[in-house]
N, C-alpha and C positions, 0 to 999 in steps of 0.2 A: 280485554280492554288496557286500556294508559287514563293518564293522566293527561289534556292541553297541549302543546307548547304553543307559541304567539304565533300566530299566523296571517300571515301580510295579508291586503289589502285587496281582489283581486279585481279586474273586471264583470261591472255590475251582472250581462250574459253569460257568462263565466255560474257568476256565482248563485244568478236567479236557477241558472237550471244543474249545478252544483243542487240544493235548496231541494227539487222538488224529488228530484231521484231519491235524497237524501226520506223526505219528507213518504214514498213508499215506502222505501224499505223496512220503514220502523211500524207501518202497518201489516205487509205483509209479517216482520214479523211478530208482531203480537195477533195477524189472526191464526196462524202455528199457533201460534202454544195457547191462543181461545180454550176448549176441554179442557186442556191441564185446570187450569188455572179458577178457570169456575166449576174443578170438581173440588179442588177443594181450595177453594174460596172463602167455605165459608166450620171447613174443620177447624177442631181444636188446635192442629201446628201448621204452624206459617209455614213449616221448616222444606214441602214441595212446592209453594210459591216462590216457597227460593231459591230451590233447583230452576225450575220453571224459566227464573230475572236473568241466573247467573247459560242458565242455557240459552239465552235472548243476548247478553252482553257478552256471545262467544266469540262475532267477528267485531276483528281491531277494530272496526269507528267506534263500536257505542261503548263511551265510556263508562257508561254505567245505565242500571235502569228502577226504580221504584214504585213495589205495587199498594193502592193509598181507597179507603173503603169510600159509602156515598160523605162517610160523616167528618172524611178531612184526617181520619188519621195513620199513620205509615207500618202498612203487614208485612214488611220483606222489600230488604233496597238491598242490588251487589255491592261490592265491602268500599268502588271510588266513586256511586257514587253524590256529587255533588251536594251538601245538605240541606247547599242554602236556593235549594232547588226546595220550595217542603212541598209536598200534599196538598197545607189550607193552594195556597197558590196556582197551584194546579187543577184543583177541583174548579176557583176560578175561571180562570179559564177555560177547562170545557165547558162551563155551562152559560155563558159570555158568547160564544166563542159566533150562536148565531145569532147575538140580537132577540133570541126570544126567548130567552131561560132552557131551554132544547140542551140534551148533551151531547158536543161537536165536537171532535180531533180540534185540537189547537199546536200549529206549529209556532213558530215565531227562532231569531236567531241570540241569544242572550253573550255578557260579557262578564266571564270570573276571576279568582289572579291567577289559574292560570293563564287563561288566551277566552278564545271564540268558541261556543259551543253553539247549537241549535239543540233543541230540548221540543220536544213533540212530546202535549199527551193526549192519551186517544181511548177514550170508551168499550168499559167493559159490559154488555148486552149480556141477562140471557132471561129469555124471557120477556125477549122487550121490553125491559128495565132494569134500567142502571147497577148493576152491585157494584162498582168500583170505578176506574181506570189506571194503566199503566201508564208508566211517562221514562222517555228513550232518550234518554240523553249522548249524542254524536260530537267526536272532535273534530274540528272543524279545517287541524291543523292539518289533513291533507292533503285539504286544499292545494295548497303551499307549495307540499312534496311538489306533486302530480303539477305542478304550474312548472314548478320547476326544471323538473326532467321535461318537461314539449315544449318548453324557454332552450333550452338545452341543445334538443329537439329537431326543430326550425334552427337556429342558428350554425349547429351544426351539419343539415343542409344543407344550410341556406350556401355554407365554403367548401361543405363538398362539390356543387352547383354548383360553382364561383368555378374556385382549380378545373371541371373540366371542361368551361366555355375556353379557360384562357388557357390550356394545353390545345388546344380544337382551333385556337387563334392562331397559335404557334408554329399550328405545324399543316393551316389552310394557307398563312402570309410562305409559307416555308416554297413547301410547296409549288405556291403560284409564282414568283418567286423565279423557283428552279423553272418551271417552265419558260417565264416571260425572257431567263435570257438563252435555255435552249433553242430556241424561235428567234432571237436578237444572233447567235450567233449564226445561222443558218441566213441569215437575212443578210452577213457583213459579206458572207462566205460565197453571197448568187446567187440561193436560192429561195426557191420562191418564196416562202417568206404569210405569216400572216396578212389579213390584209386591211389589220388594222395597224402594220407597219408604211401603212404607201405616202401619209405624207409626214411619216421623218426618212423615205429614203427617199420624194423630192427634195426635198431641204437638204438631206444630208448630200446630192447628186446638183441641188447645184451652190453650195457651199466648193466641195470635188471645184468645181469648172471654177469658179469667182479668182479661190484660190491657184489653181493652175494660169489663168490669165493675167491676172495685178502678174505687174511688172515693177520689179523693187528701181527705183529713179537714179540707184550708185551703182544698176550691175551697170 
């Protein structure tokens, strides 16, 4: 995990897609560690919870993770988890997420000193009741990096297509010009020529006839 860098604003549709993807990944990550977290949640030591959070935050996109009990007390957190995102604040969010006071997953974008982050607060349930929550913070700067790569690829692809189109145009014009010159030479030499040279042949014959019959007054 790592600290976020400043992310440039992306189009609304792209950002919305990434937010949904991040939210889904966060829930999958917590569900994968759910049994391990529950088994050590009420233990005398929180070292095992710390290890589970470290495993969850192993993804390079995850900046940090935190475990909070039902009273809003922090049980464990990864080293780079932003301290301004408190357990009390997350607890209020998951309780109000559905507007009914029950516990529901909450997620939102948040700005901190290092840049923009995506925060997910996921309730941890045991025997049908909540025992706490897990908060995950994703670094959103990877979106800017991914978009920069996409823009570079699109520009490069259009550049290659432009070069290929130019080469095709030049080659087509060259072959067409060669064919036209060859046909014109055959026509001038008295060959059958192409049908499209018919009007030119008539004009050329009329010009030659006019020149041959036109007399110079001083001759």
